[in-house]
Backbone as a printed PyTorch tensor [residue, N CA C, xyz], in Angstrom:
tensor([[[-21.7590, -18.2150, -24.7600],
         [-21.8440, -16.8040, -24.3780],
         [-20.6030, -16.4390, -23.5640]],

        [[-20.3120, -15.1310, -23.5490],
         [-19.0910, -14.6580, -22.8490],
         [-19.4940, -13.4830, -21.9040]],

        [[-18.7950, -13.3600, -20.7980],
         [-18.8980, -12.2210, -19.9410],
         [-17.4980, -11.7010, -19.6030]],

        [[-17.3870, -10.4710, -19.2950],
         [-16.0680,  -9.9340, -19.0270],
         [-16.0330,  -9.5530, -17.5510]],

        [[-14.9500, -10.0340, -16.8680],
         [-14.7200,  -9.7410, -15.5180],
         [-14.3970,  -8.2600, -15.2880]],

        [[-14.9090,  -7.6900, -14.2270],
         [-14.7230,  -6.3240, -13.8220],
         [-13.7570,  -6.2980, -12.6280]],

        [[-13.3500,  -5.0840, -12.3150],
         [-12.4140,  -4.9170, -11.1450],
         [-13.1700,  -5.4250,  -9.8520]],

        [[-12.4460,  -6.2140,  -9.1340],
         [-12.9320,  -6.6690,  -7.8160],
         [-13.7550,  -7.9150,  -7.9660]],

        [[-13.9090,  -8.5560,  -9.1220],
         [-14.7410,  -9.7120,  -9.2300],
         [-13.9590, -10.9470,  -9.1190]],

        [[-14.5280, -11.9930,  -8.5730],
         [-13.9750, -13.3470,  -8.5240],
         [-14.8420, -14.2580,  -9.4180]],

        [[-14.4040, -15.4450,  -9.5920],
         [-15.2110, -16.3640, -10.4690],
         [-16.5050, -16.7300,  -9.7780]],

        [[-16.6360, -16.7120,  -8.4930],
         [-17.9090, -16.9060,  -7.8210],
         [-18.9220, -15.7650,  -8.1360]],

        [[-18.4460, -14.5360,  -8.2230],
         [-19.2490, -13.4410,  -8.4680],
         [-19.8780, -13.5930,  -9.9000]],

        [[-19.0200, -14.0090, -10.8710],
         [-19.4140, -14.1880, -12.2310],
         [-20.4290, -15.3240, -12.3050]],

        [[-20.1370, -16.3740, -11.5970],
         [-21.0420, -17.5220, -11.6320],
         [-22.3960, -17.1720, -11.0840]],

        [[-22.4640, -16.3330, -10.0720],
         [-23.7490, -15.9870,  -9.4550],
         [-24.5000, -15.1540, -10.4690]],

        [[-23.8980, -14.2330, -11.1510],
         [-24.5600, -13.3790, -12.0870],
         [-24.9230, -14.1510, -13.3400]],

        [[-24.0980, -15.0380, -13.8580],
         [-24.2740, -15.7300, -15.1710],
         [-25.1190, -16.9550, -14.9720]],

        [[-24.9380, -17.7950, -13.9220],
         [-25.6440, -18.9830, -13.8220],
         [-26.8280, -18.9690, -12.7770]],

        [[-26.7710, -17.9510, -12.0070],
         [-27.8180, -17.8140, -10.9510],
         [-27.5950, -18.4520,  -9.6430]],

        [[-26.4280, -19.0510,  -9.4320],
         [-26.0400, -19.6980,  -8.2000],
         [-24.4840, -19.7840,  -8.1510]],

        [[-23.9860, -19.8340,  -6.8990],
         [-22.5500, -19.9180,  -6.6910],
         [-22.1350, -21.3520,  -7.0890]],

        [[-22.8840, -22.3450,  -7.1210],
         [-22.5050, -23.7010,  -7.6040],
         [-22.0720, -23.6990,  -9.0780]],

        [[-22.4870, -22.6770,  -9.7980],
         [-22.0160, -22.6320, -11.2230],
         [-20.6070, -22.2980, -11.3880]],

        [[-19.8880, -21.9890, -10.2780],
         [-18.5100, -21.7200, -10.3070],
         [-17.7240, -22.9370, -10.9000]],

        [[-18.1560, -24.1270, -10.5550],
         [-17.4820, -25.3370, -10.9880],
         [-17.5260, -25.4690, -12.4800]],

        [[-18.6740, -25.2500, -13.0950],
         [-18.8780, -25.3400, -14.5530],
         [-18.0170, -24.2190, -15.2650]],

        [[-18.0170, -23.0120, -14.6630],
         [-17.1830, -21.9640, -15.2800],
         [-15.6720, -22.2710, -15.2030]],

        [[-15.3000, -22.7590, -14.0700],
         [-13.8810, -23.1160, -13.8360],
         [-13.4210, -24.1980, -14.8660]],

        [[-14.2140, -25.1900, -15.0280],
         [-13.9050, -26.3380, -15.9240],
         [-13.9060, -25.8130, -17.3840]],

        [[-14.9260, -25.0510, -17.7270],
         [-15.0710, -24.5820, -19.1240],
         [-13.9380, -23.6870, -19.5700]],

        [[-13.5140, -22.8500, -18.6380],
         [-12.4760, -21.8440, -18.9630],
         [-11.0690, -22.2300, -18.5400]],

        [[-10.8960, -23.4630, -17.9210],
         [ -9.6160, -23.9940, -17.5180],
         [ -8.9100, -23.0880, -16.5510]],

        [[ -9.6800, -22.7040, -15.4920],
         [ -9.0860, -21.8200, -14.4410],
         [ -9.3870, -22.4190, -13.0470]],

        [[ -8.7410, -21.8280, -12.1000],
         [ -8.9570, -22.2970, -10.7080],
         [-10.2680, -21.5440, -10.1550]],

        [[-10.8810, -22.2970,  -9.2360],
         [-12.0740, -21.6800,  -8.5560],
         [-11.6820, -20.5180,  -7.6910]],

        [[-10.4760, -20.6440,  -7.0710],
         [-10.0450, -19.5700,  -6.1750],
         [ -9.1110, -18.6180,  -6.8280]],

        [[ -8.7590, -18.6980,  -8.0770],
         [ -7.7960, -17.8980,  -8.7540],
         [ -8.2870, -16.4580,  -8.8990]],

        [[ -7.2780, -15.5630,  -9.0290],
         [ -7.7160, -14.1080,  -9.1910],
         [ -7.9770, -13.9050, -10.6400]],

        [[ -8.9710, -13.0680, -10.9520],
         [ -9.2970, -12.6230, -12.2850],
         [ -8.8650, -11.2380, -12.4890]],

        [[ -8.2170, -10.9960, -13.5970],
         [ -7.7310,  -9.6120, -13.9410],
         [ -8.9480,  -8.9050, -14.5950]],

        [[ -8.8930,  -7.6080, -14.5360],
         [ -9.9450,  -6.7680, -15.1880],
         [ -9.9710,  -7.0430, -16.6900]],

        [[-11.0520,  -7.3580, -17.2250],
         [-11.1650,  -7.5780, -18.6270],
         [-11.0330,  -9.0710, -19.0520]],

        [[-10.8630,  -9.9320, -18.0580],
         [-10.7590, -11.4420, -18.3650],
         [-12.1140, -11.8550, -18.9160]],

        [[-12.0810, -12.5270, -20.0680],
         [-13.3010, -13.1280, -20.6350],
         [-13.5920, -14.4490, -20.0370]],

        [[-14.8650, -14.6470, -19.6730],
         [-15.2730, -15.9560, -19.1390],
         [-16.4070, -16.4170, -20.0640]],

        [[-16.2260, -17.6600, -20.5490],
         [-17.2050, -18.2470, -21.4170],
         [-18.1840, -19.1020, -20.5500]],

        [[-19.4440, -19.1150, -20.9470],
         [-20.4110, -19.9550, -20.3310],
         [-21.5250, -20.3100, -21.3300]],

        [[-22.2500, -21.3400, -21.0090],
         [-23.2510, -21.8580, -21.9440],
         [-24.6250, -21.8290, -21.1790]],

        [[-25.6850, -21.9450, -21.9380],
         [-26.9680, -21.9530, -21.3420],
         [-27.2110, -23.1640, -20.3580]],

        [[-26.5240, -24.2390, -20.6590],
         [-26.6200, -25.4180, -19.8990],
         [-26.0000, -25.2260, -18.5160]],

        [[-25.1560, -24.2270, -18.2850],
         [-24.4940, -23.9550, -17.0530],
         [-25.4920, -23.2350, -16.0450]],

        [[-26.5370, -22.6830, -16.5540],
         [-27.4650, -21.9470, -15.6880],
         [-28.1640, -22.8740, -14.8020]],

        [[-28.1330, -22.6390, -13.5140],
         [-28.7860, -23.5100, -12.4780],
         [-30.0490, -22.8060, -11.9900]],

        [[-30.1220, -21.5530, -11.9570],
         [-31.3340, -20.7760, -11.4790],
         [-31.5720, -19.6360, -12.4650]],

        [[-32.4220, -19.8320, -13.4740],
         [-32.6090, -18.7870, -14.5150],
         [-33.2860, -17.5410, -13.9330]],

        [[-34.1130, -17.7880, -12.9240],
         [-34.7520, -16.6580, -12.3210],
         [-33.7960, -15.6120, -11.6450]],

        [[-32.8350, -16.1950, -10.9450],
         [-31.7670, -15.3220, -10.2410],
         [-30.8570, -14.6550, -11.3290]],

        [[-30.4990, -15.4400, -12.3660],
         [-29.5480, -14.9600, -13.3560],
         [-30.3420, -13.8330, -14.2010]],

        [[-31.6620, -13.9910, -14.4130],
         [-32.4900, -13.0050, -15.1180],
         [-32.5920, -11.7390, -14.3130]],

        [[-32.7440, -11.8830, -12.9730],
         [-32.8990, -10.7680, -12.1220],
         [-31.6620,  -9.8970, -12.1470]],

        [[-30.4810, -10.5690, -12.0350],
         [-29.1590,  -9.8890, -12.0220],
         [-29.0280,  -9.1370, -13.3270]],

        [[-29.3660,  -9.8010, -14.4730],
         [-29.1860,  -9.2160, -15.7450],
         [-30.1530,  -8.0480, -15.9200]],

        [[-31.4010,  -8.1630, -15.5020],
         [-32.4100,  -7.1330, -15.6940],
         [-32.1150,  -5.8610, -14.8910]],

        [[-31.5680,  -6.0520, -13.6580],
         [-31.3090,  -4.9560, -12.7850],
         [-29.8650,  -4.4470, -12.8400]],

        [[-29.0620,  -5.0730, -13.6810],
         [-27.6580,  -4.6850, -13.8270],
         [-26.8840,  -4.8750, -12.5990]],

        [[-27.2020,  -5.8970, -11.8410],
         [-26.4280,  -6.2160, -10.5980],
         [-25.1470,  -6.9140, -10.9670]],

        [[-24.0410,  -6.3560, -10.5250],
         [-22.7380,  -6.8280, -10.8530],
         [-21.9120,  -7.0420,  -9.5790]],

        [[-22.0450,  -8.1930,  -8.8730],
         [-21.2980,  -8.4210,  -7.6570],
         [-19.8330,  -8.3840,  -7.8660]],

        [[-19.0890,  -7.8190,  -6.8180],
         [-17.7140,  -7.7800,  -6.8720],
         [-17.1800,  -7.8780,  -5.4290]],

        [[-16.9110,  -9.1540,  -5.0170],
         [-16.5220,  -9.3740,  -3.6340],
         [-15.0690,  -9.7040,  -3.4380]],

        [[-14.3090,  -9.7530,  -4.5590],
         [-12.8300, -10.0330,  -4.3990],
         [-12.1230,  -8.7670,  -3.9860]],

        [[-11.9370,  -8.5530,  -2.6760],
         [-11.2720,  -7.4240,  -2.2140],
         [ -9.8980,  -7.8370,  -1.5790]],

        [[ -8.8500,  -7.0750,  -1.9440],
         [ -7.5430,  -7.4140,  -1.3440],
         [ -7.4560,  -6.9390,   0.0670]],

        [[ -6.4250,  -7.4050,   0.8050],
         [ -6.2530,  -7.0790,   2.1760],
         [ -6.2110,  -5.5580,   2.4800]],

        [[ -5.4890,  -4.8640,   1.6700],
         [ -5.2870,  -3.4080,   1.8570],
         [ -6.5800,  -2.6770,   1.7390]],

        [[ -7.3790,  -3.0120,   0.6930],
         [ -8.6200,  -2.3860,   0.4780],
         [ -9.5860,  -2.6360,   1.5340]],

        [[ -9.6540,  -3.9700,   2.0000],
         [-10.5080,  -4.3410,   3.0590],
         [-10.1820,  -3.6450,   4.3530]],

        [[ -8.9540,  -3.4410,   4.6130],
         [ -8.5390,  -2.7270,   5.8820],
         [ -8.9300,  -1.2700,   5.8010]],

        [[ -8.8940,  -0.6670,   4.6170],
         [ -9.3340,   0.6980,   4.4710],
         [-10.7930,   0.8700,   4.6390]],

        [[-11.5700,  -0.1630,   4.1780],
         [-13.0680,  -0.1320,   4.2230],
         [-13.4730,  -0.3320,   5.6160]],

        [[-12.6890,  -1.0790,   6.3860],
         [-13.0240,  -1.3430,   7.8010],
         [-12.4420,  -0.3900,   8.7460]],

        [[-11.7480,   0.6130,   8.2490],
         [-11.0780,   1.5620,   9.0330],
         [-10.0590,   1.0120,  10.0310]],

        [[ -9.4460,  -0.0630,   9.6310],
         [ -8.3940,  -0.6620,  10.3450],
         [ -7.0570,  -0.4560,   9.6430]],

        [[ -6.1920,   0.4250,  10.3190],
         [ -4.9370,   0.7190,   9.6590],
         [ -4.0230,  -0.5860,   9.6390]],

        [[ -3.3870,  -0.7700,   8.5020],
         [ -2.5210,  -1.9410,   8.3950],
         [ -1.2130,  -1.6480,   9.1580]],

        [[ -0.6940,  -2.6120,   9.7420],
         [  0.6230,  -2.3700,  10.4820],
         [  1.7330,  -2.2220,   9.4670]],

        [[  2.4590,  -1.1670,   9.6660],
         [  3.5990,  -0.9430,   8.8070],
         [  4.7810,  -1.7050,   9.4080]],

        [[  5.6640,  -2.1510,   8.5150],
         [  6.8450,  -2.9790,   8.9850],
         [  7.6910,  -2.0550,   9.8090]],

        [[  8.1380,  -2.5850,  11.0140],
         [  8.9270,  -1.8430,  11.9800],
         [ 10.2880,  -1.7370,  11.4060]],

        [[ 10.9300,  -0.5650,  11.5540],
         [ 12.2990,  -0.4100,  11.0280],
         [ 13.2940,  -1.1020,  11.9570]],

        [[ 14.4040,  -1.4940,  11.4370],
         [ 15.5010,  -2.0430,  12.1970],
         [ 16.2330,  -0.9700,  12.8450]],

        [[ 16.0550,  -0.8160,  14.1370],
         [ 16.6710,   0.2790,  14.9420],
         [ 18.1710,   0.2090,  15.0020]],

        [[ 18.7350,  -0.9200,  14.7320],
         [ 20.1920,  -1.0090,  14.7660],
         [ 20.8950,  -0.3760,  13.5910]],

        [[ 20.1430,  -0.1820,  12.5380],
         [ 20.7580,   0.5140,  11.3480],
         [ 20.4470,   2.0430,  11.2720]],

        [[ 19.5580,   2.5090,  12.1880],
         [ 19.2520,   3.8800,  12.2110],
         [ 20.2510,   4.6400,  13.0650]],

        [[ 20.8840,   5.6610,  12.4840],
         [ 21.8360,   6.4940,  13.3230],
         [ 21.0350,   7.4600,  14.0970]],

        [[ 21.1410,   7.5630,  15.3970],
         [ 20.4740,   8.4470,  16.1990],
         [ 21.1900,   9.8320,  16.2350]],

        [[ 20.4010,  10.9360,  16.3070],
         [ 20.9710,  12.2760,  16.4780],
         [ 21.5620,  12.3390,  17.8910]],

        [[ 22.6630,  13.1540,  18.0730],
         [ 23.2720,  13.3290,  19.3040],
         [ 22.2020,  14.1930,  20.2130]],

        [[ 22.1400,  13.8220,  21.4620],
         [ 21.1640,  14.4530,  22.3910],
         [ 21.9330,  15.5540,  23.1750]],

        [[ 21.4730,  16.7510,  23.1890],
         [ 22.0370,  17.7790,  23.9570],
         [ 21.5450,  17.7530,  25.4100]],

        [[ 22.4830,  18.1290,  26.2760],
         [ 21.9910,  18.0540,  27.6770],
         [ 21.1470,  19.2860,  27.9660]],

        [[ 20.1070,  19.1760,  28.7040],
         [ 19.1830,  20.2670,  28.9240],
         [ 19.1180,  20.5070,  30.4390]],

        [[ 18.9120,  21.7590,  30.8690],
         [ 18.7990,  22.0690,  32.2590],
         [ 17.5150,  21.4940,  32.7520]],

        [[ 17.5440,  21.1110,  34.0490],
         [ 16.3410,  20.4620,  34.6460],
         [ 15.3710,  21.5230,  35.2670]],

        [[ 15.8920,  22.7330,  35.5520],
         [ 15.0540,  23.8380,  36.0870],
         [ 14.8640,  24.9180,  35.0600]],

        [[ 13.6930,  25.4000,  35.0530],
         [ 13.3890,  26.5030,  34.0870],
         [ 13.6660,  27.8220,  34.8230]],

        [[ 14.4180,  28.6750,  34.1800],
         [ 14.6650,  30.0380,  34.6720],
         [ 13.5460,  30.9310,  34.2600]],

        [[ 12.6080,  31.1980,  35.1230],
         [ 11.4750,  32.0670,  34.7790],
         [ 11.8160,  33.5420,  34.8460]],

        [[ 12.5400,  33.9980,  35.8830],
         [ 12.8730,  35.3950,  35.9830],
         [ 14.3570,  35.4740,  36.0630]],

        [[ 14.9290,  36.4270,  35.2980],
         [ 16.3740,  36.5400,  35.3140],
         [ 16.8380,  37.8570,  36.1680]],

        [[ 15.9480,  38.6830,  36.3520],
         [ 16.2990,  39.9510,  37.1260],
         [ 15.3030,  40.0010,  38.3570]],

        [[ 15.8310,  40.8480,  39.2870],
         [ 15.0020,  41.0780,  40.5460],
         [ 13.9850,  42.1360,  40.2740]],

        [[ 12.7380,  41.9750,  40.9520],
         [ 11.7620,  42.9860,  40.7870],
         [ 12.1400,  44.2650,  41.5020]],

        [[ 11.9410,  45.3140,  40.7530],
         [ 12.2380,  46.6810,  41.3130],
         [ 11.0390,  47.5410,  41.5430]],

        [[ 10.0070,  47.1510,  40.9220],
         [  8.7630,  48.0460,  40.9830],
         [  7.9260,  47.5600,  42.2270]],

        [[  7.1590,  48.4880,  42.8480],
         [  6.3270,  48.1200,  43.9160],
         [  4.8650,  48.0640,  43.3830]],

        [[  4.2600,  47.0120,  43.8640],
         [  2.8280,  46.8720,  43.4210],
         [  1.8900,  47.3300,  44.5230]],

        [[  0.8750,  47.9790,  44.0850],
         [ -0.1350,  48.5190,  45.1460],
         [ -1.3880,  47.8780,  45.1430]]])
C-alpha cells in the first residue's frame, strides 16, 4: 500500500497514521530507504505493508476519522505560531553611511513679538 505525504508531515506522522504507532517509523524508513529524521516533500509517496501495522485499532481510527497529523514545522512557522518574532540579522553599521546631522537650537522660541494687548 502507499500513502502520500502532505505539507508539514514527517515520517513519524505517516507512521502513526499508517501503522498505528510511532514505532512504525523504523519499518517505513527501511522499506522506503529514507532517514527517520529526514524531511519529506509534499507529495512524497511512502510505501507500507499490512505487516508494518502495530496497532490496527489506532490506524483504523485515524483512517475512519480522516485524521492527518502534521507536526513537521519549520522554525519560522513555529515562531509565527508562538508569536515570537524571529531576530533579524543586525546590519553592519560600519558600511552604512550616516546622514549629516544639522545643529539644532536648544531653546524653543515660543513668542517672537512683545504683547501689546491688555487682558482684562
